[in-house]
DSSP file (Angstrom, degrees, kcal/mol; ACC not computed):
  #  RESIDUE AA STRUCTURE BP1 BP2  ACC     N-H-->O    O-->H-N    N-H-->O    O-->H-N    TCO  KAPPA ALPHA  PHI   PSI    X-CA   Y-CA   Z-CA
    1    1 A M              0   0    0      0, 0.0   145,-0.7     0, 0.0     2,-0.1   0.000 360.0 360.0 360.0 133.6   40.9  142.1   42.5
    2    2 A A        -     0   0    0    143,-0.1   145,-0.5     1,-0.1     4,-0.1  -0.361 360.0-111.2 -82.2 159.3   41.2  145.8   41.8
    3    3 A L        -     0   0    0    143,-0.2    -1,-0.1     2,-0.1     3,-0.1  -0.228  44.2 -94.8 -71.9 176.4   43.4  148.4   43.5
    4    4 A T  S    S-     0   0    0      1,-0.2    94,-1.0    93,-0.1     2,-0.3   0.771 107.6  -0.6 -67.9 -23.8   41.7  151.0   45.7
    5    5 A S  S    S-     0   0    0     92,-0.1     2,-0.4    47,-0.0    -1,-0.2  -0.966  82.9-100.6-155.3 160.5   41.7  153.3   42.6
    6    6 A K        -     0   0    0     -2,-0.3     2,-0.2    -3,-0.1    43,-0.1  -0.707  41.8-111.1 -86.3 137.6   42.8  153.2   39.0
    7    7 A I        +     0   0    0     -2,-0.4     2,-0.3    43,-0.2    43,-0.3  -0.469  45.9 175.2 -66.7 135.5   46.1  154.9   38.2
    8    8 A C  B     -A   49   0A   0     41,-2.7    41,-2.4    -2,-0.2     3,-0.1  -0.868  36.1 -73.7-136.8 170.3   45.6  158.0   36.1
    9    9 A A        -     0   0    0     -2,-0.3    39,-0.1    39,-0.2    38,-0.1  -0.234  67.6 -78.9 -62.0 153.7   47.6  160.8   34.6
   10   10 A Y        -     0   0    0     36,-0.2     2,-0.5     1,-0.1    -1,-0.1  -0.249  46.2-147.2 -54.4 140.1   48.8  163.6   37.0
   11   11 A D    >   -     0   0    0     36,-0.2     3,-2.1    -3,-0.1    -1,-0.1  -0.966   9.9-146.5-117.0 121.7   46.0  166.0   37.8
   12   12 A N  T 3  S+     0   0    0     -2,-0.5     4,-0.4     1,-0.3    -1,-0.1   0.595  96.5  67.0 -63.0 -10.5   46.9  169.7   38.4
   13   13 A H  T 3> S+     0   0    0      1,-0.2     4,-2.2     2,-0.1    -1,-0.3   0.588  75.5  87.3 -85.2 -11.3   44.0  169.9   40.9
   14   14 A W  H <> S+     0   0    0     -3,-2.1     4,-2.4     1,-0.2    -1,-0.2   0.887  84.1  53.2 -60.5 -41.3   45.7  167.5   43.4
   15   15 A P  H  > S+     0   0    0      0, 0.0     4,-2.5     0, 0.0    -1,-0.2   0.904 110.8  47.7 -60.9 -37.8   47.7  170.2   45.2
   16   16 A A  H  > S+     0   0    0     -4,-0.4     4,-2.4    -3,-0.2    -2,-0.2   0.882 109.5  52.9 -68.3 -37.3   44.5  172.2   45.8
   17   17 A A  H  X S+     0   0    0     -4,-2.2     4,-1.9     2,-0.2    -1,-0.2   0.898 110.3  49.0 -64.1 -39.2   42.7  169.0   47.0
   18   18 A F  H  X S+     0   0    0     -4,-2.4     4,-3.1     2,-0.2    -2,-0.2   0.955 110.2  50.3 -61.6 -50.0   45.6  168.5   49.5
   19   19 A S  H  X S+     0   0    0     -4,-2.5     4,-1.9     1,-0.2    -2,-0.2   0.893 110.1  50.1 -58.0 -42.3   45.4  172.2   50.7
   20   20 A A  H  X S+     0   0    0     -4,-2.4     4,-1.6     1,-0.2    -1,-0.2   0.922 115.0  42.9 -62.2 -44.1   41.7  171.9   51.3
   21   21 A E  H  X S+     0   0    0     -4,-1.9     4,-2.8     1,-0.2     5,-0.3   0.863 107.8  60.2 -72.3 -35.2   42.0  168.7   53.3
   22   22 A Q  H  X S+     0   0    0     -4,-3.1     4,-2.4     1,-0.2    -1,-0.2   0.922 106.5  47.7 -56.1 -45.9   45.0  170.0   55.2
   23   23 A G  H  X S+     0   0    0     -4,-1.9     4,-0.9    -5,-0.2    -1,-0.2   0.892 112.5  48.2 -64.1 -40.8   42.9  172.9   56.5
   24   24 A R  H  < S+     0   0    0     -4,-1.6     3,-0.4     1,-0.2     4,-0.3   0.925 115.6  43.7 -65.4 -44.2   40.1  170.6   57.5
   25   25 A I  H >< S+     0   0    0     -4,-2.8     3,-2.0     1,-0.2     4,-0.3   0.886 102.6  64.8 -71.2 -39.8   42.4  168.1   59.3
   26   26 A A  H >X S+     0   0    0     -4,-2.4     3,-1.5     1,-0.3     4,-0.7   0.817  91.2  67.1 -54.9 -32.6   44.5  170.6   61.1
   27   27 A Q  T 3< S+     0   0    0     -4,-0.9    -1,-0.3    -3,-0.4    -2,-0.2   0.761  98.5  52.0 -61.0 -25.4   41.5  171.8   63.1
   28   28 A G  T <4 S+     0   0    0     -3,-2.0    -1,-0.3    -4,-0.3    -2,-0.2   0.449 101.6  58.4 -93.8   0.3   41.3  168.4   64.9
   29   29 A F  T X4 S+     0   0    0     -3,-1.5     3,-1.5    -4,-0.3     4,-0.4   0.641  70.3 172.6-109.1 -16.1   44.9  168.2   66.1
   30   30 A G  G ><  -     0   0    0     -4,-0.7     3,-1.5     1,-0.2    -1,-0.1  -0.069  67.7  -4.6  50.6-137.4   45.4  171.3   68.2
   31   31 A A  G 3  S+     0   0    0      1,-0.3    -1,-0.2    28,-0.0    29,-0.1   0.655 127.1  66.0 -67.8 -17.9   48.7  171.6   70.2
   32   32 A E  G <  S+     0   0    0     -3,-1.5    28,-2.8    27,-0.1    -1,-0.3   0.694  78.9 104.9 -77.4 -15.5   49.9  168.1   69.2
   33   33 A L  E <   +B   59   0B   0     -3,-1.5    26,-0.2    -4,-0.4     3,-0.1  -0.464  33.5 164.1 -72.6 130.1   50.2  169.2   65.5
   34   34 A V  E     -     0   0B   0     24,-3.3     2,-0.3     1,-0.4    25,-0.2   0.747  64.7 -26.1-104.9 -46.2   53.7  169.8   64.2
   35   35 A D  E     -B   58   0B   0     23,-1.5    23,-3.0     2,-0.0    -1,-0.4  -0.987  42.5-144.3-165.0 157.4   53.2  169.8   60.4
   36   36 A I  E     -B   57   0B   0     -2,-0.3     2,-0.3    21,-0.2    21,-0.2  -0.984  26.3-177.2-132.6 124.5   51.0  168.5   57.6
   37   37 A Q  E     -B   56   0B   0     19,-2.4    19,-2.9    -2,-0.4     2,-0.6  -0.900  29.7-121.3-122.7 149.0   52.7  167.6   54.3
   38   38 A H  E     +B   55   0B   0     -2,-0.3     2,-0.2    17,-0.2    17,-0.2  -0.813  46.7 163.7 -86.0 119.9   51.4  166.3   50.9
   39   39 A V  E     +B   54   0B   0     15,-2.0    15,-0.7    -2,-0.6     3,-0.3  -0.674  25.5  55.5-127.5-178.5   53.1  163.0   50.3
   40   40 A G  S >  S-     0   0    0     75,-0.3     3,-1.7    -2,-0.2     4,-0.1  -0.143 103.4 -51.0  79.9 179.0   52.6  160.1   47.9
   41   41 A S  G >  S+     0   0    0      1,-0.3     3,-1.8     2,-0.2     6,-0.3   0.779 129.9  64.5 -65.5 -29.2   52.4  160.1   44.2
   42   42 A T  G 3  S+     0   0    0     10,-0.4    -1,-0.3    -3,-0.3    -2,-0.1   0.648  96.5  61.6 -69.9 -10.3   49.8  162.9   44.0
   43   43 A A  G <  S+     0   0    0     -3,-1.7    -1,-0.3     1,-0.1    -2,-0.2   0.370  89.4  81.6 -91.0   3.0   52.4  165.2   45.5
   44   44 A V  S X  S-     0   0    0     -3,-1.8     3,-2.2     3,-0.2    -1,-0.1  -0.894  81.8-131.6-116.4 103.4   54.7  164.7   42.6
   45   45 A P  T 3  S+     0   0    0      0, 0.0     3,-0.1     0, 0.0    -2,-0.1  -0.244  91.2  16.1 -53.9 132.5   53.9  166.9   39.5
   46   46 A G  T 3  S+     0   0    0      1,-0.2     2,-0.5    -4,-0.1   -36,-0.2   0.313  95.2 121.8  89.0  -7.9   53.9  164.9   36.3
   47   47 A L    <   -     0   0    0     -3,-2.2    -1,-0.2    -6,-0.3   -36,-0.2  -0.778  62.9-126.9 -94.8 125.9   53.6  161.4   38.0
   48   48 A A        +     0   0    0     -2,-0.5     2,-0.3   -38,-0.1   -39,-0.2  -0.400  44.2 164.5 -62.6 145.6   50.7  159.2   37.2
   49   49 A A  B     -A    8   0A   0    -41,-2.4   -41,-2.7   -43,-0.1   -43,-0.0  -0.985  49.3 -89.0-157.3 160.8   49.0  158.1   40.4
   50   50 A K        -     0   0    0     -2,-0.3     2,-3.1   -43,-0.3   -43,-0.2  -0.687  55.6-114.3 -68.0 133.7   45.9  156.6   42.0
   51   51 A P  S    S+     0   0    0      0, 0.0     2,-0.5     0, 0.0    -1,-0.1  -0.257  77.3 124.0 -76.2  59.8   43.8  159.8   42.6
   52   52 A E        -     0   0    0     -2,-3.1     2,-0.4   -47,-0.1   -10,-0.4  -0.980  59.8-134.4-122.2 116.7   44.1  159.4   46.4
   53   53 A I  E     - c   0 100B   0     46,-2.6    48,-2.7    -2,-0.5     2,-0.5  -0.589  18.1-153.7 -76.3 122.8   45.5  162.4   48.3
   54   54 A D  E     -Bc  39 101B   0    -15,-0.7   -15,-2.0    -2,-0.4     2,-0.4  -0.864  10.5-169.9 -99.6 126.8   48.1  161.3   50.9
   55   55 A L  E     -Bc  38 102B   0     46,-2.8    48,-3.2    -2,-0.5     2,-0.6  -0.958  11.6-154.3-117.0 135.0   48.6  163.5   53.9
   56   56 A L  E     -Bc  37 103B   0    -19,-2.9   -19,-2.4    -2,-0.4     2,-0.6  -0.940  11.9-167.3-106.9 113.2   51.4  163.1   56.4
   57   57 A V  E     -Bc  36 104B   0     46,-3.5    48,-2.8    -2,-0.6     2,-0.5  -0.905   4.4-159.2-103.7 119.5   50.4  164.6   59.8
   58   58 A V  E     -Bc  35 105B   0    -23,-3.0   -24,-3.3    -2,-0.6   -23,-1.5  -0.870  14.2-176.5-102.7 128.3   53.3  165.0   62.2
   59   59 A V  E     -Bc  33 106B   0     46,-2.6    48,-2.7    -2,-0.5   -26,-0.2  -0.880  36.0-131.9-125.1 154.5   52.4  165.2   65.9
   60   60 A V  S    S-     0   0    0    -28,-2.8     2,-0.3    -2,-0.3    -1,-0.1   0.896  92.0 -19.3 -67.5 -42.1   54.4  165.7   69.1
   61   61 A E  S    S-     0   0    0    -29,-0.2     2,-1.2    45,-0.1    -1,-0.3  -0.970  72.4 -97.0-157.8 163.8   52.6  162.8   70.7
   62   62 A H        -     0   0    0     -2,-0.3     2,-0.4    -3,-0.1     3,-0.3  -0.768  51.6-179.3 -89.7  97.1   49.4  160.7   70.2
   63   63 A R        -     0   0    0     -2,-1.2     5,-0.2     1,-0.2   -31,-0.0  -0.775  56.8 -10.6 -99.3 142.5   47.1  162.4   72.6
   64   64 A D     >  -     0   0    0     -2,-0.4     4,-2.2     1,-0.1     3,-0.3   0.856  65.2-173.8  39.1  67.4   43.5  161.3   73.2
   65   65 A E  H  > S+     0   0    0     -3,-0.3     4,-3.2     1,-0.2     5,-0.2   0.832  79.7  59.1 -60.4 -34.3   43.2  158.9   70.3
   66   66 A A  H  > S+     0   0    0      2,-0.2     4,-2.1     1,-0.2    -1,-0.2   0.928 108.3  45.1 -62.2 -43.5   39.4  158.4   70.9
   67   67 A A  H  > S+     0   0    0     -3,-0.3     4,-2.5     2,-0.2    -2,-0.2   0.902 114.3  49.4 -66.3 -40.2   38.8  162.1   70.4
   68   68 A R  H  X S+     0   0    0     -4,-2.2     4,-3.1    -5,-0.2     5,-0.2   0.934 110.4  49.9 -64.2 -45.0   41.0  162.1   67.3
   69   69 A N  H  X S+     0   0    0     -4,-3.2     4,-2.0     1,-0.2    -1,-0.2   0.907 111.8  48.9 -59.7 -41.1   39.2  159.1   65.9
   70   70 A A  H  X S+     0   0    0     -4,-2.1     4,-1.5    -5,-0.2    -1,-0.2   0.918 112.2  48.3 -64.9 -43.4   35.8  160.8   66.5
   71   71 A F  H >X S+     0   0    0     -4,-2.5     4,-0.8     1,-0.2     3,-0.5   0.948 111.6  48.9 -61.1 -48.8   37.0  164.0   64.9
   72   72 A M  H ><>S+     0   0    0     -4,-3.1     5,-2.6     1,-0.3     3,-0.8   0.861 106.4  57.8 -61.2 -34.7   38.4  162.2   61.8
   73   73 A A  H ><5S+     0   0    0     -4,-2.0     3,-1.5     1,-0.2    -1,-0.3   0.857  98.6  59.2 -63.1 -34.6   35.1  160.3   61.6
   74   74 A T  H <<5S+     0   0    0     -4,-1.5    -1,-0.2    -3,-0.5    -2,-0.2   0.764 105.7  50.0 -65.2 -22.3   33.3  163.6   61.3
   75   75 A L  T <<5S-     0   0    0     -4,-0.8    -1,-0.3    -3,-0.8    -2,-0.2   0.383 128.7 -99.7 -93.2   1.7   35.4  164.2   58.2
   76   76 A G  T < 5S+     0   0    0     -3,-1.5    17,-0.5     1,-0.3     2,-0.3   0.597  76.6 140.0  93.4  12.2   34.5  160.8   56.8
   77   77 A Y  E   < -D   92   0B   0     -5,-2.6     2,-0.4    15,-0.2    -1,-0.3  -0.645  38.5-153.6 -94.0 148.1   37.7  159.0   57.8
   78   78 A V  E     -D   91   0B   0     13,-2.7    13,-2.2    -2,-0.3     2,-0.4  -0.960  24.0-119.7-115.2 134.5   37.9  155.4   59.1
   79   79 A R  E     -D   90   0B   0     -2,-0.4    11,-0.3    11,-0.2     2,-0.1  -0.600  32.7-165.9 -74.4 128.3   40.8  154.4   61.4
   80   80 A G        -     0   0    0      9,-3.2     9,-0.4    -2,-0.4     2,-0.1  -0.305  36.2 -63.6 -97.2-171.9   42.9  151.7   59.9
   81   81 A S        -     0   0    0     -2,-0.1    -1,-0.2     1,-0.1     2,-0.2  -0.400  60.1 -95.9 -69.9 150.6   45.5  149.5   61.5
   82   82 A N        -     0   0    0      1,-0.2     6,-0.2     6,-0.1    -1,-0.1  -0.508  27.7-150.1 -63.4 135.1   48.6  151.1   62.8
   83   83 A L  S    S-     0   0    0      4,-2.4    -1,-0.2     1,-0.3     5,-0.1   0.739  75.5 -23.6 -82.4 -22.8   51.3  150.7   60.1
   84   84 A S  B >  S-E   87   0B   0      3,-1.0     3,-2.5    -3,-0.0    -1,-0.3  -0.926  96.8 -57.2-169.5 168.5   54.0  150.6   62.8
   85   85 A P  T 3  S+     0   0    0      0, 0.0     3,-0.1     0, 0.0    20,-0.0  -0.381 129.5  12.2 -57.8 128.5   54.3  151.8   66.4
   86   86 A G  T 3  S+     0   0    0      1,-0.1    20,-1.4    -2,-0.1     2,-0.5   0.473 106.9 101.6  83.7   1.9   53.7  155.6   66.4
   87   87 A H  E <   -EF  84 105B   0     -3,-2.5    -4,-2.4    18,-0.2    -3,-1.0  -0.875  51.1-176.2-124.7  96.2   52.3  155.5   62.8
   88   88 A H  E     - F   0 104B   0     16,-2.9    16,-2.6    -2,-0.5     2,-0.4  -0.591   9.1-151.0 -92.8 155.0   48.5  155.6   62.7
   89   89 A F  E     + F   0 103B   0     -9,-0.4    -9,-3.2    14,-0.2     2,-0.3  -0.984  14.4 179.0-133.9 137.2   46.5  155.4   59.5
   90   90 A Y  E     -DF  79 102B   0     12,-2.2    12,-2.6    -2,-0.4     2,-0.3  -0.960   7.5-165.8-130.4 150.8   43.1  156.7   58.3
   91   91 A R  E     -DF  78 101B   0    -13,-2.2   -13,-2.7    -2,-0.3     2,-0.4  -0.981   6.2-156.1-136.0 150.4   41.4  156.4   55.0
   92   92 A R  E     -DF  77 100B   0      8,-2.4     7,-3.2    -2,-0.3     8,-1.6  -0.992   9.4-174.7-129.2 127.3   38.4  158.1   53.4
   93   93 A D  E     - F   0  98B   0    -17,-0.5     2,-0.5    -2,-0.4     5,-0.3  -0.936   9.7-157.4-116.4 141.4   36.2  156.6   50.7
   94   94 A V  E >  S- F   0  97B   0      3,-3.1     3,-1.4    -2,-0.4    -2,-0.0  -0.980  80.3 -17.2-120.8 119.3   33.5  158.4   48.9
   95   95 A E  T 3  S-     0   0    0     -2,-0.5    -1,-0.2     1,-0.3     3,-0.1   0.892 132.1 -49.0  51.8  44.3   30.8  156.2   47.4
   96   96 A G  T 3  S+     0   0    0      1,-0.2     2,-0.5    -3,-0.1    -1,-0.3   0.506 117.0 112.4  80.2   4.9   33.1  153.2   47.6
   97   97 A V  E <   - F   0  94B   0     -3,-1.4    -3,-3.1   -92,-0.0     2,-0.2  -0.950  69.8-122.5-115.5 126.8   36.1  155.0   46.0
   98   98 A R  E     + F   0  93B   0    -94,-1.0    -5,-0.3    -2,-0.5     3,-0.1  -0.467  38.5 163.0 -65.1 128.9   39.2  155.8   48.1
   99   99 A T  E     +     0   0B   0     -7,-3.2   -46,-2.6     1,-0.3     2,-0.3   0.667  57.6  20.4-117.8 -31.1   39.9  159.6   48.0
  100  100 A H  E     -cF  53  92B   0     -8,-1.6    -8,-2.4   -48,-0.3     2,-0.4  -0.987  49.6-165.9-144.9 150.0   42.3  160.3   50.9
  101  101 A K  E     -cF  54  91B   0    -48,-2.7   -46,-2.8    -2,-0.3     2,-0.5  -0.998  11.8-160.6-133.6 136.6   44.8  158.6   53.1
  102  102 A V  E     -cF  55  90B   0    -12,-2.6   -12,-2.2    -2,-0.4     2,-0.6  -0.975   3.7-165.2-124.0 123.8   46.2  160.1   56.3
  103  103 A H  E     -cF  56  89B   0    -48,-3.2   -46,-3.5    -2,-0.5     2,-0.7  -0.937   6.5-164.7-104.7 119.1   49.4  159.0   58.0
  104  104 A V  E     +cF  57  88B   0    -16,-2.6   -16,-2.9    -2,-0.6     2,-0.4  -0.922  18.3 173.9-108.9 111.7   49.7  160.3   61.5
  105  105 A C  E     -cF  58  87B   0    -48,-2.8   -46,-2.6    -2,-0.7   -18,-0.2  -0.897  34.2-110.5-122.5 146.0   53.3  159.9   62.8
  106  106 A L  E >   -c   59   0B   0    -20,-1.4     3,-2.4    -2,-0.4     6,-0.2  -0.449  50.0 -92.2 -66.0 143.6   55.2  161.0   65.8
  107  107 A S  T 3  S+     0   0    0    -48,-2.7    -1,-0.1     1,-0.3     3,-0.1  -0.370 116.8  24.5 -55.5 132.5   57.8  163.7   65.2
  108  108 A G  T 3  S+     0   0    0      1,-0.3    -1,-0.3    -3,-0.1    -2,-0.1   0.321  85.3 146.0  89.9  -8.1   61.1  161.9   64.5
  109  109 A H    X>  -     0   0    0     -3,-2.4     3,-1.4     1,-0.1     4,-1.0  -0.370  58.6-122.6 -61.5 140.6   59.4  158.7   63.3
  110  110 A E  H 3> S+     0   0    0      1,-0.3     4,-1.9     2,-0.2    -1,-0.1   0.802 109.0  61.1 -57.8 -30.3   61.5  157.1   60.6
  111  111 A Q  H 3> S+     0   0    0      2,-0.2     4,-2.7     1,-0.2     5,-0.3   0.776  94.3  63.3 -70.8 -24.7   58.6  157.2   58.2
  112  112 A V  H <> S+     0   0    0     -3,-1.4     4,-2.0    -6,-0.2     5,-0.2   0.983 110.1  37.2 -61.5 -56.3   58.4  161.0   58.3
  113  113 A G  H  X S+     0   0    0     -4,-1.0     4,-2.8     1,-0.2     5,-0.2   0.885 116.8  53.6 -62.5 -39.3   61.8  161.4   56.8
  114  114 A R  H  X S+     0   0    0     -4,-1.9     4,-2.5     2,-0.2     5,-0.2   0.936 109.8  46.1 -63.7 -47.2   61.4  158.5   54.5
  115  115 A M  H  X S+     0   0    0     -4,-2.7     4,-2.3     1,-0.2   -75,-0.3   0.913 116.1  45.6 -62.7 -42.1   58.1  159.7   53.0
  116  116 A L  H  X S+     0   0    0     -4,-2.0     4,-2.6    -5,-0.3    -2,-0.2   0.907 113.4  48.5 -69.9 -41.6   59.5  163.3   52.5
  117  117 A R  H  X S+     0   0    0     -4,-2.8     4,-2.4    -5,-0.2    -2,-0.2   0.913 112.8  48.6 -64.5 -42.0   62.8  162.1   51.0
  118  118 A F  H  X S+     0   0    0     -4,-2.5     4,-2.3    -5,-0.2     5,-0.2   0.939 113.0  47.6 -64.3 -46.2   61.0  159.8   48.6
  119  119 A R  H  X S+     0   0    0     -4,-2.3     4,-2.1    -5,-0.2    -2,-0.2   0.940 114.0  47.0 -57.6 -48.0   58.6  162.5   47.5
  120  120 A D  H  X S+     0   0    0     -4,-2.6     4,-1.9     1,-0.2    -1,-0.2   0.870 110.1  52.6 -66.3 -36.9   61.4  165.0   47.1
  121  121 A L  H  X S+     0   0    0     -4,-2.4     4,-2.3     2,-0.2    -1,-0.2   0.923 110.2  48.2 -63.2 -44.4   63.6  162.6   45.1
  122  122 A L  H  < S+     0   0    0     -4,-2.3     7,-0.2     1,-0.2    -2,-0.2   0.871 111.8  50.4 -64.4 -36.1   60.7  161.9   42.7
  123  123 A R  H  < S+     0   0    0     -4,-2.1    -1,-0.2    -5,-0.2    -2,-0.2   0.869 117.4  39.6 -66.4 -36.3   60.1  165.6   42.3
  124  124 A Q  H  < S+     0   0    0     -4,-1.9     2,-0.7     1,-0.2    -2,-0.2   0.765 110.0  56.7 -88.4 -27.6   63.7  166.3   41.5
  125  125 A D     X  -     0   0    0     -4,-2.3     4,-2.4    -5,-0.2    -1,-0.2  -0.873  54.4-173.6-118.1 103.2   64.8  163.3   39.3
  126  126 A S  H  > S+     0   0    0     -2,-0.7     4,-2.3     1,-0.2     5,-0.2   0.816  86.5  56.6 -65.6 -30.3   62.7  162.8   36.2
  127  127 A N  H  > S+     0   0    0      2,-0.2     4,-2.2     1,-0.2    -1,-0.2   0.947 110.9  42.3 -66.1 -48.0   64.5  159.5   35.4
  128  128 A I  H  > S+     0   0    0      1,-0.2     4,-2.7     2,-0.2     5,-0.2   0.903 113.1  54.7 -64.3 -40.5   63.6  158.0   38.7
  129  129 A R  H  X S+     0   0    0     -4,-2.4     4,-2.4    -7,-0.2    -2,-0.2   0.917 110.0  46.1 -58.7 -44.3   60.1  159.4   38.4
  130  130 A Q  H  X S+     0   0    0     -4,-2.3     4,-2.5     2,-0.2    -1,-0.2   0.884 111.8  51.0 -68.4 -38.2   59.6  157.7   35.0
  131  131 A Q  H  X S+     0   0    0     -4,-2.2     4,-2.3     2,-0.2    -2,-0.2   0.928 112.4  47.0 -62.2 -44.4   61.0  154.4   36.3
  132  132 A Y  H  X S+     0   0    0     -4,-2.7     4,-2.6     2,-0.2    -2,-0.2   0.911 111.7  50.2 -65.2 -43.0   58.6  154.5   39.2
  133  133 A Q  H  X S+     0   0    0     -4,-2.4     4,-2.4    -5,-0.2     5,-0.2   0.927 110.3  49.9 -61.8 -44.8   55.7  155.4   37.0
  134  134 A A  H  X S+     0   0    0     -4,-2.5     4,-2.3     1,-0.2    -1,-0.2   0.913 111.5  49.6 -60.2 -42.8   56.5  152.5   34.6
  135  135 A L  H  X S+     0   0    0     -4,-2.3     4,-2.8     2,-0.2     5,-0.2   0.940 110.4  49.6 -61.2 -47.6   56.7  150.1   37.5
  136  136 A K  H  X S+     0   0    0     -4,-2.6     4,-2.4     1,-0.2    -2,-0.2   0.911 112.2  47.5 -60.2 -43.1   53.4  151.3   39.0
  137  137 A L  H  X S+     0   0    0     -4,-2.4     4,-2.1     2,-0.2    -1,-0.2   0.890 112.8  48.8 -66.6 -38.5   51.6  150.9   35.7
  138  138 A Q  H  X S+     0   0    0     -4,-2.3     4,-1.8    -5,-0.2    -2,-0.2   0.916 112.3  48.6 -65.9 -42.5   53.1  147.5   35.1
  139  139 A L  H  X S+     0   0    0     -4,-2.8     4,-0.8     1,-0.2    -2,-0.2   0.887 110.6  50.9 -66.0 -38.4   52.1  146.3   38.6
  140  140 A E  H >< S+     0   0    0     -4,-2.4     3,-0.7    -5,-0.2    -1,-0.2   0.931 110.2  49.9 -62.5 -44.1   48.6  147.6   38.1
  141  141 A A  H 3< S+     0   0    0     -4,-2.1    -1,-0.2     1,-0.2    -2,-0.2   0.833 118.3  38.2 -64.8 -33.1   48.2  145.8   34.8
  142  142 A S  H 3< S+     0   0    0     -4,-1.8    -1,-0.2    -5,-0.1    -2,-0.2   0.445  86.9 127.3 -97.9   0.0   49.4  142.5   36.3
  143  143 A N    <<  +     0   0    0     -4,-0.8     4,-0.1    -3,-0.7  -140,-0.1  -0.333  17.1 156.1 -66.7 133.2   47.7  142.8   39.7
  144  144 A R  S    S+     0   0    0      2,-0.2    -1,-0.2    -2,-0.1  -142,-0.1   0.540  70.4  48.3-124.5 -21.5   45.5  139.9   40.8
  145  145 A Q  S    S-     0   0    0      1,-0.3     3,-0.4     2,-0.0     4,-0.2   0.377  99.9-121.5-110.3   2.9   45.5  140.2   44.6
  146  146 A G     >  -     0   0    0   -145,-0.7     4,-2.0     1,-0.2     3,-0.4  -0.484  59.6 -22.7  94.2-163.0   44.6  143.9   45.2
  147  147 A I  H  > S+     0   0    0   -145,-0.5     4,-2.8     1,-0.2     5,-0.2   0.813 128.2  58.8 -63.6 -35.2   46.4  146.7   47.0
  148  148 A G  H  > S+     0   0    0     -3,-0.4     4,-2.3     1,-0.2    -1,-0.2   0.928 109.0  45.1 -60.3 -44.8   48.4  144.5   49.3
  149  149 A E  H  > S+     0   0    0     -3,-0.4     4,-2.3     2,-0.2    -2,-0.2   0.928 113.0  51.4 -62.4 -45.9   50.1  142.8   46.4
  150  150 A Y  H  X S+     0   0    0     -4,-2.0     4,-1.4     1,-0.2    -2,-0.2   0.927 112.4  45.2 -58.2 -48.6   50.6  146.1   44.6
  151  151 A L  H  X S+     0   0    0     -4,-2.8     4,-1.6     1,-0.2    -1,-0.2   0.905 112.5  51.1 -64.6 -41.9   52.3  147.7   47.7
  152  152 A A  H  < S+     0   0    0     -4,-2.3    -1,-0.2    -5,-0.2    -2,-0.2   0.867 110.7  48.7 -64.0 -36.0   54.5  144.6   48.3
  153  153 A Q  H  < S+     0   0    0     -4,-2.3     4,-0.4     1,-0.2    -1,-0.2   0.739 111.3  49.5 -79.9 -21.5   55.7  144.6   44.7
  154  154 A K  H >X S+     0   0    0     -4,-1.4     4,-1.8    -5,-0.2     3,-0.6   0.782  94.5  78.4 -79.1 -28.5   56.5  148.4   44.8
  155  155 A A  H 3X S+     0   0    0     -4,-1.6     4,-3.4     1,-0.2     5,-0.3   0.842  85.4  55.3 -55.5 -44.5   58.5  148.1   48.1
  156  156 A P  H 3> S+     0   0    0      0, 0.0     4,-2.5     0, 0.0    -1,-0.2   0.903 109.4  48.4 -59.9 -38.8   61.7  146.6   46.7
  157  157 A F  H <> S+     0   0    0     -3,-0.6     4,-2.3    -4,-0.4    -2,-0.2   0.948 116.1  43.1 -62.0 -48.8   62.1  149.5   44.2
  158  158 A I  H  X S+     0   0    0     -4,-1.8     4,-2.9     2,-0.2     5,-0.2   0.928 114.5  49.9 -64.6 -45.9   61.4  152.1   47.0
  159  159 A D  H  X S+     0   0    0     -4,-3.4     4,-2.4     1,-0.2    -1,-0.2   0.917 112.3  47.2 -60.1 -44.9   63.7  150.3   49.5
  160  160 A A  H  X S+     0   0    0     -4,-2.5     4,-2.2    -5,-0.3    -1,-0.2   0.913 114.0  48.2 -64.0 -42.4   66.6  150.1   47.0
  161  161 A L  H  X S+     0   0    0     -4,-2.3     4,-1.5    -5,-0.2    -2,-0.2   0.933 113.3  46.0 -63.7 -46.6   66.2  153.7   46.1
  162  162 A M  H  X S+     0   0    0     -4,-2.9     4,-1.1     1,-0.2    -1,-0.2   0.862 111.9  52.2 -68.0 -35.0   66.0  154.9   49.7
  163  163 A S  H  < S+     0   0    0     -4,-2.4     3,-0.4    -5,-0.2     4,-0.4   0.910 109.0  49.8 -64.4 -41.9   69.0  152.7   50.6
  164  164 A S  H  < S+     0   0    0     -4,-2.2     3,-0.5     1,-0.2    -1,-0.2   0.804 110.5  51.4 -67.9 -27.7   71.1  154.1   47.8
  165  165 A Q  H  < S+     0   0    0     -4,-1.5    -1,-0.2     1,-0.2    -2,-0.2   0.721 102.7  58.6 -80.3 -22.2   70.2  157.7   48.9
  166  166 A S     <        0   0    0     -4,-1.1    -1,-0.2    -3,-0.4    -2,-0.2   0.491 360.0 360.0 -89.2  -1.5   71.2  157.2   52.5
  167  167 A R              0   0    0     -3,-0.5    -1,-0.2    -4,-0.4    -2,-0.1   0.478 360.0 360.0 -80.3 360.0   74.8  156.3   51.7
């Protein structure tokens, strides 16, 4: 079973793709919007990644979810399962290929800080970035069960790294 996309070399166009989507998405959040950040591997220059732009949308509260879901649908997004309380997820596929993922988290949610710290650590430390890239490529090559397996097998590396950083 394939991942949602094939890992490829870093693309210098990813920051512009984020900026374009950031502007489109911001229009639908109004007064609840606190910030929109580029997260995930496409936010790390030089890191190979699945070419799926990850956006972290931080909100004051989750207001009128039905209206938000309808707005996101106009942009081609499908609401996924909540990843945890206060952490909503949307995905956009174009012609069967995943292009964007949006994480909508309440301000102060633990995942906000975690995603930003992990991104910044990968940006700052080339050794960790290379270790993570090697792991992702190895997991992609050995993957048999799809994206769930891939994410589960990346988690111990990320968890250990984030634990060591919080000390």
